[in-house]
C-alpha positions as YAML, in Angstrom:
chain: A
units: angstrom
residues:
- id: 1
  name: MET
  ca: [-4.60, -7.76, 6.74]
- id: 2
  name: LYS
  ca: [-6.52, -10.62, 5.43]
- id: 3
  name: ILE
  ca: [-9.13, -10.02, 2.71]
- id: 4
  name: ARG
  ca: [-11.57, -12.71, 1.47]
- id: 5
  name: ILE
  ca: [-14.05, -12.15, -1.30]
- id: 6
  name: ALA
  ca: [-17.23, -14.24, -2.17]
- id: 7
  name: THR
  ca: [-18.17, -13.88, -5.67]
- id: 8
  name: LEU
  ca: [-19.71, -15.47, -8.76]
- id: 9
  name: PHE
  ca: [-17.01, -14.02, -10.87]
- id: 10
  name: PRO
  ca: [-13.60, -14.32, -9.31]
- id: 11
  name: GLU
  ca: [-11.62, -13.45, -12.58]
- id: 12
  name: THR
  ca: [-12.88, -9.82, -11.97]
- id: 13
  name: PHE
  ca: [-10.54, -9.57, -9.02]
- id: 14
  name: ASP
  ca: [-7.40, -10.21, -11.19]
- id: 15
  name: ALA
  ca: [-7.18, -6.46, -11.25]
- id: 16
  name: LEU
  ca: [-6.17, -6.45, -7.59]
- id: 17
  name: ASN
  ca: [-2.80, -7.89, -8.61]
- id: 18
  name: ALA
  ca: [-1.76, -4.76, -10.31]
- id: 19
  name: SER
  ca: [-0.10, -1.45, -9.16]
- id: 20
  name: ILE
  ca: [0.20, -0.60, -5.51]
- id: 21
  name: ILE
  ca: [-2.23, -3.32, -4.38]
- id: 22
  name: GLY
  ca: [-0.31, -5.93, -6.17]
- id: 23
  name: LYS
  ca: [2.96, -4.87, -4.70]
- id: 24
  name: ALA
  ca: [1.40, -4.89, -1.10]
- id: 25
  name: ILE
  ca: [0.13, -8.52, -1.82]
- id: 26
  name: ASP
  ca: [3.64, -9.33, -3.17]
- id: 27
  name: LYS
  ca: [5.32, -8.07, 0.08]
- id: 28
  name: GLY
  ca: [2.86, -9.79, 2.40]
- id: 29
  name: LEU
  ca: [1.20, -6.94, 3.63]
- id: 30
  name: LEU
  ca: [-2.19, -7.98, 2.18]
- id: 31
  name: ASP
  ca: [-3.47, -11.52, 2.02]
- id: 32
  name: ILE
  ca: [-6.20, -11.40, -0.55]
- id: 33
  name: GLY
  ca: [-8.23, -14.71, -1.46]
- id: 34
  name: VAL
  ca: [-11.08, -14.99, -3.86]
- id: 35
  name: VAL
  ca: [-13.77, -17.97, -3.44]
- id: 36
  name: ASN
  ca: [-16.15, -18.88, -6.26]
- id: 37
  name: ILE
  ca: [-19.70, -19.13, -4.79]
- id: 38
  name: ARG
  ca: [-20.81, -21.46, -7.46]
- id: 39
  name: ASP
  ca: [-18.34, -24.13, -6.10]
- id: 40
  name: PHE
  ca: [-20.66, -24.47, -3.18]
- id: 41
  name: SER
  ca: [-23.94, -24.92, -5.11]
- id: 42
  name: GLU
  ca: [-25.57, -28.15, -4.30]
- id: 43
  name: ASP
  ca: [-27.53, -27.86, -7.52]
- id: 44
  name: LYS
  ca: [-26.30, -30.45, -10.19]
- id: 45
  name: HIS
  ca: [-26.03, -27.58, -12.68]
- id: 46
  name: LYS
  ca: [-24.35, -25.33, -10.02]
- id: 47
  name: LYS
  ca: [-27.10, -22.86, -10.38]
- id: 48
  name: CYS
  ca: [-27.07, -20.15, -7.94]
- id: 49
  name: ASP
  ca: [-30.14, -17.88, -8.81]
- id: 50
  name: ASP
  ca: [-33.84, -18.28, -8.97]
- id: 51
  name: TYR
  ca: [-37.22, -16.35, -9.67]
- id: 52
  name: PRO
  ca: [-38.16, -13.98, -6.71]
- id: 53
  name: PHE
  ca: [-41.13, -15.14, -4.61]
- id: 54
  name: GLY
  ca: [-43.95, -12.57, -5.08]
- id: 55
  name: GLY
  ca: [-42.87, -11.80, -8.63]
- id: 56
  name: GLY
  ca: [-40.82, -9.18, -10.04]
- id: 57
  name: ALA
  ca: [-38.07, -8.63, -12.61]
- id: 58
  name: GLY
  ca: [-34.85, -10.47, -12.71]
- id: 59
  name: MET
  ca: [-33.59, -13.30, -10.51]
- id: 60
  name: VAL
  ca: [-32.18, -13.34, -7.11]
- id: 61
  name: MET
  ca: [-29.26, -15.31, -5.71]
- id: 62
  name: THR
  ca: [-30.33, -18.30, -3.71]
- id: 63
  name: PRO
  ca: [-29.34, -18.69, -0.20]
- id: 64
  name: GLN
  ca: [-27.56, -22.11, -0.03]
- id: 65
  name: PRO
  ca: [-24.46, -21.47, -2.24]
- id: 66
  name: LEU
  ca: [-23.72, -18.35, -0.71]
- id: 67
  name: HIS
  ca: [-24.34, -19.32, 2.85]
- id: 68
  name: SER
  ca: [-22.14, -22.35, 2.30]
- id: 69
  name: ALA
  ca: [-19.42, -20.14, 0.83]
- id: 70
  name: ILE
  ca: [-19.30, -17.76, 3.46]
- id: 71
  name: ASN
  ca: [-19.27, -20.27, 6.25]
- id: 72
  name: HIS
  ca: [-16.49, -22.19, 4.44]
- id: 73
  name: ILE
  ca: [-14.22, -18.92, 4.36]
- id: 74
  name: ASP
  ca: [-15.32, -17.94, 8.03]
- id: 75
  name: PRO
  ca: [-16.47, -20.99, 10.04]
- id: 76
  name: ASN
  ca: [-15.60, -19.16, 13.23]
- id: 77
  name: ARG
  ca: [-16.87, -15.79, 12.51]
- id: 78
  name: GLU
  ca: [-13.27, -14.22, 12.67]
- id: 79
  name: TYR
  ca: [-13.98, -11.86, 9.79]
- id: 80
  name: LEU
  ca: [-16.24, -8.71, 9.39]
- id: 81
  name: ARG
  ca: [-18.59, -9.82, 6.75]
- id: 82
  name: ILE
  ca: [-19.51, -6.93, 4.44]
- id: 83
  name: TYR
  ca: [-22.32, -7.04, 1.82]
- id: 84
  name: MET
  ca: [-21.74, -4.52, -1.01]
- id: 85
  name: SER
  ca: [-25.30, -3.32, -1.50]
- id: 86
  name: PRO
  ca: [-26.91, -0.08, -2.80]
- id: 87
  name: LYS
  ca: [-29.19, -0.22, 0.43]
- id: 88
  name: GLY
  ca: [-25.92, 0.02, 2.59]
- id: 89
  name: GLU
  ca: [-24.53, 3.07, 4.41]
- id: 90
  name: ARG
  ca: [-22.62, 5.29, 1.95]
- id: 91
  name: LEU
  ca: [-18.90, 4.56, 1.80]
- id: 92
  name: SER
  ca: [-16.97, 7.50, 3.31]
- id: 93
  name: GLN
  ca: [-13.33, 8.00, 4.41]
- id: 94
  name: ARG
  ca: [-14.62, 7.70, 8.02]
- id: 95
  name: ILE
  ca: [-15.78, 4.22, 7.13]
- id: 96
  name: VAL
  ca: [-12.58, 3.39, 5.20]
- id: 97
  name: GLU
  ca: [-10.34, 4.16, 8.32]
- id: 98
  name: GLU
  ca: [-12.80, 2.18, 10.43]
- id: 99
  name: LEU
  ca: [-12.46, -0.90, 8.27]
- id: 100
  name: SER
  ca: [-8.70, -0.49, 8.00]
- id: 101
  name: LYS
  ca: [-8.32, -1.13, 11.69]
- id: 102
  name: GLN
  ca: [-10.00, -4.82, 11.22]
- id: 103
  name: ASP
  ca: [-7.60, -7.68, 10.93]
- id: 104
  name: ASN
  ca: [-9.89, -9.85, 8.71]
- id: 105
  name: LEU
  ca: [-12.54, -8.52, 6.21]
- id: 106
  name: LEU
  ca: [-14.76, -10.78, 4.12]
- id: 107
  name: PHE
  ca: [-16.55, -9.06, 1.22]
- id: 108
  name: ILE
  ca: [-19.60, -10.65, -0.11]
- id: 109
  name: CYS
  ca: [-20.77, -9.73, -3.76]
- id: 110
  name: GLY
  ca: [-24.28, -10.15, -4.95]
- id: 111
  name: ASN
  ca: [-25.51, -10.38, -8.46]
- id: 112
  name: TYR
  ca: [-28.69, -10.00, -10.48]
- id: 113
  name: GLU
  ca: [-31.45, -8.38, -8.18]
- id: 114
  name: GLY
  ca: [-29.58, -9.16, -5.14]
- id: 115
  name: VAL
  ca: [-29.30, -12.06, -2.69]
- id: 116
  name: ASP
  ca: [-31.87, -13.86, -0.54]
- id: 117
  name: GLN
  ca: [-32.73, -11.72, 2.64]
- id: 118
  name: ARG
  ca: [-32.02, -14.66, 4.96]
- id: 119
  name: VAL
  ca: [-28.24, -14.60, 3.79]
- id: 120
  name: ILE
  ca: [-28.16, -11.05, 4.94]
- id: 121
  name: ASP
  ca: [-29.95, -11.82, 8.31]
- id: 122
  name: LEU
  ca: [-27.83, -14.75, 8.90]
- id: 123
  name: ASP
  ca: [-24.41, -13.92, 7.73]
- id: 124
  name: VAL
  ca: [-23.76, -10.24, 7.09]
- id: 125
  name: ASP
  ca: [-22.41, -7.76, 9.75]
- id: 126
  name: ARG
  ca: [-22.40, -4.67, 7.63]
- id: 127
  name: GLU
  ca: [-23.91, -3.43, 4.46]
- id: 128
  name: ILE
  ca: [-21.83, -0.83, 2.31]
- id: 129
  name: SER
  ca: [-22.66, 1.17, -0.83]
- id: 130
  name: ILE
  ca: [-20.33, 3.13, -2.79]
- id: 131
  name: GLY
  ca: [-22.68, 5.69, -4.11]
- id: 132
  name: ASP
  ca: [-26.44, 6.27, -4.93]
- id: 133
  name: TYR
  ca: [-26.49, 4.17, -8.25]
- id: 134
  name: VAL
  ca: [-26.95, 0.54, -9.19]
- id: 135
  name: LEU
  ca: [-24.20, -1.69, -10.91]
- id: 136
  name: THR
  ca: [-24.60, -5.20, -12.24]
- id: 137
  name: GLY
  ca: [-23.01, -6.77, -9.31]
- id: 138
  name: GLY
  ca: [-20.90, -6.32, -6.13]
- id: 139
  name: GLU
  ca: [-17.55, -7.00, -7.64]
- id: 140
  name: LEU
  ca: [-16.71, -3.58, -8.62]
- id: 141
  name: PRO
  ca: [-17.79, -1.74, -5.45]
- id: 142
  name: ALA
  ca: [-15.92, -4.49, -3.40]
- id: 143
  name: MET
  ca: [-12.80, -3.73, -5.37]
- id: 144
  name: VAL
  ca: [-13.26, 0.08, -4.65]
- id: 145
  name: THR
  ca: [-13.54, -0.45, -1.12]
- id: 146
  name: ILE
  ca: [-10.58, -2.95, -0.77]
- id: 147
  name: ASN
  ca: [-8.37, -0.39, -2.62]
- id: 148
  name: ALA
  ca: [-9.53, 2.56, -0.33]
- id: 149
  name: VAL
  ca: [-9.02, 0.41, 2.82]
- id: 150
  name: ALA
  ca: [-5.54, -1.04, 1.69]
- id: 151
  name: ARG
  ca: [-4.03, 2.40, 1.57]
- id: 152
  name: TYR
  ca: [-4.38, 2.65, 5.18]
- id: 153
  name: VAL
  ca: [-2.62, -0.50, 5.96]
- id: 154
  name: GLU
  ca: [0.94, 0.36, 7.12]
- id: 155
  name: GLY
  ca: [3.42, -0.04, 4.54]
- id: 156
  name: VAL
  ca: [1.22, -0.23, 1.42]
- id: 157
  name: LEU
  ca: [1.86, 3.45, 0.54]
- id: 158
  name: GLY
  ca: [5.48, 4.78, 0.28]
- id: 159
  name: SER
  ca: [4.79, 7.34, 3.03]
- id: 160
  name: ASN
  ca: [2.18, 7.48, 5.82]
- id: 161
  name: GLU
  ca: [1.97, 11.33, 5.06]
- id: 162
  name: SER
  ca: [0.20, 10.34, 1.85]
- id: 163
  name: THR
  ca: [-3.22, 9.50, 3.52]
- id: 164
  name: LYS
  ca: [-2.92, 12.53, 6.00]
- id: 165
  name: GLU
  ca: [-2.59, 15.20, 3.07]
- id: 166
  name: GLU
  ca: [-5.24, 13.68, 0.46]
- id: 167
  name: SER
  ca: [-8.70, 14.68, -0.27]
- id: 168
  name: PHE
  ca: [-11.18, 14.06, 2.71]
- id: 169
  name: ALA
  ca: [-8.28, 13.38, 5.22]
- id: 170
  name: SER
  ca: [-9.01, 17.08, 6.73]
- id: 171
  name: ASN
  ca: [-12.52, 17.12, 5.51]
- id: 172
  name: LEU
  ca: [-11.24, 19.19, 2.69]
- id: 173
  name: LEU
  ca: [-10.52, 18.23, -1.15]
- id: 174
  name: GLU
  ca: [-6.92, 18.26, -2.03]
- id: 175
  name: TYR
  ca: [-4.86, 21.10, -3.33]
- id: 176
  name: PRO
  ca: [-3.50, 21.12, -6.84]
- id: 177
  name: GLN
  ca: [-0.19, 19.27, -7.63]
- id: 178
  name: TYR
  ca: [2.65, 20.21, -9.77]
- id: 179
  name: THR
  ca: [5.95, 18.63, -11.04]
- id: 180
  name: ARG
  ca: [8.42, 19.26, -13.81]
- id: 181
  name: PRO
  ca: [8.56, 20.75, -16.10]
- id: 182
  name: GLN
  ca: [8.16, 24.20, -14.60]
- id: 183
  name: THR
  ca: [6.37, 25.52, -17.83]
- id: 184
  name: PHE
  ca: [4.16, 23.23, -19.90]
- id: 185
  name: GLU
  ca: [1.85, 24.38, -22.74]
- id: 186
  name: GLY
  ca: [2.37, 27.95, -21.59]
- id: 187
  name: LEU
  ca: [1.09, 27.23, -18.08]
- id: 188
  name: GLU
  ca: [3.45, 27.92, -15.10]
- id: 189
  name: VAL
  ca: [3.74, 26.24, -11.64]
- id: 190
  name: PRO
  ca: [2.81, 28.74, -9.12]
- id: 191
  name: GLU
  ca: [5.61, 30.72, -7.91]
- id: 192
  name: VAL
  ca: [5.03, 30.12, -4.24]
- id: 193
  name: LEU
  ca: [5.72, 26.40, -4.91]
- id: 194
  name: LEU
  ca: [9.28, 27.40, -6.14]
- id: 195
  name: SER
  ca: [10.00, 29.63, -3.25]
- id: 196
  name: GLY
  ca: [11.27, 27.18, -0.69]
- id: 197
  name: ASN
  ca: [9.03, 28.98, 2.03]
- id: 198
  name: HIS
  ca: [7.39, 26.14, 3.58]
- id: 199
  name: ALA
  ca: [5.18, 28.24, 5.76]
- id: 200
  name: GLU
  ca: [3.94, 30.03, 2.72]
- id: 201
  name: ILE
  ca: [3.46, 27.10, 0.67]
- id: 202
  name: ALA
  ca: [1.42, 25.35, 3.49]
- id: 203
  name: LYS
  ca: [-0.74, 28.82, 3.55]
- id: 204
  name: TRP
  ca: [-1.24, 28.58, -0.26]
- id: 205
  name: ARG
  ca: [-2.35, 24.90, -0.11]
- id: 206
  name: ARG
  ca: [-4.88, 25.51, 2.70]
- id: 207
  name: GLN
  ca: [-6.38, 28.34, 0.84]
- id: 208
  name: LYS
  ca: [-6.48, 26.16, -2.46]
- id: 209
  name: GLN
  ca: [-8.24, 23.29, -0.38]
- id: 210
  name: LEU
  ca: [-10.92, 25.84, 0.89]
- id: 211
  name: GLU
  ca: [-11.41, 27.40, -2.42]
- id: 212
  name: ILE
  ca: [-11.78, 24.16, -4.25]
- id: 213
  name: THR
  ca: [-14.20, 22.51, -1.52]
- id: 214
  name: LYS
  ca: [-16.30, 25.54, -1.51]
- id: 215
  name: ASP
  ca: [-16.73, 25.34, -5.19]
- id: 216
  name: ARG
  ca: [-17.21, 21.62, -5.48]
- id: 217
  name: ARG
  ca: [-18.34, 20.03, -2.19]
- id: 218
  name: PRO
  ca: [-19.55, 23.07, 0.06]
- id: 219
  name: ASP
  ca: [-21.32, 20.42, 2.20]
- id: 220
  name: LEU
  ca: [-17.88, 19.58, 3.60]
- id: 221
  name: LEU
  ca: [-17.40, 23.09, 4.96]
- id: 222
  name: GLU
  ca: [-20.12, 22.99, 7.43]
- id: 223
  name: GLY
  ca: [-17.71, 22.44, 10.41]
- id: 224
  name: GLU
  ca: [-15.11, 25.08, 8.98]
...
């Protein structure tokens, strides 16, 4: 999968070189490139923001640098262009799986009070939000989305079963996990997990999923 990112703060994405995502990049499973929007500004001071027409607090990203950066990255519109925005559809496991089926993704990161609407009208295919709150920019939401999507790219995780059993994969939250030692600070691993009876283990895990989901996210149980 090819992923490109347009941002004013490219150094933010150094974190993608760590852990599982970093290993996937090293293996060639993910091709991630970061482009500095400021490099495309035609302003002599490389300015990329200005006051909003009509007044209001803060600054707005001007259209020219961002439009030029996007079309430098994707001159033939081969990428699905995603603008990370509080106004976008809220990220879900369904959307993550949809995005994972794409060959090319371009993430567009706004800052300040957002970007000129004309860039959205001209250049954006989809707006996505990671939640009902506002951050200082689109960089962290882009990294969250990239991390979630990358896990569905074949070979990125050690086992394809990992994405089938985790929270939200079955519209339920994940069951509790335990490992060695069997006793820790006076707390024991549930006996059923030591039994070797896979049918009973599966039954226990399913019951725990239902209990946890009912307690924390009852909205997910509407179809159960």
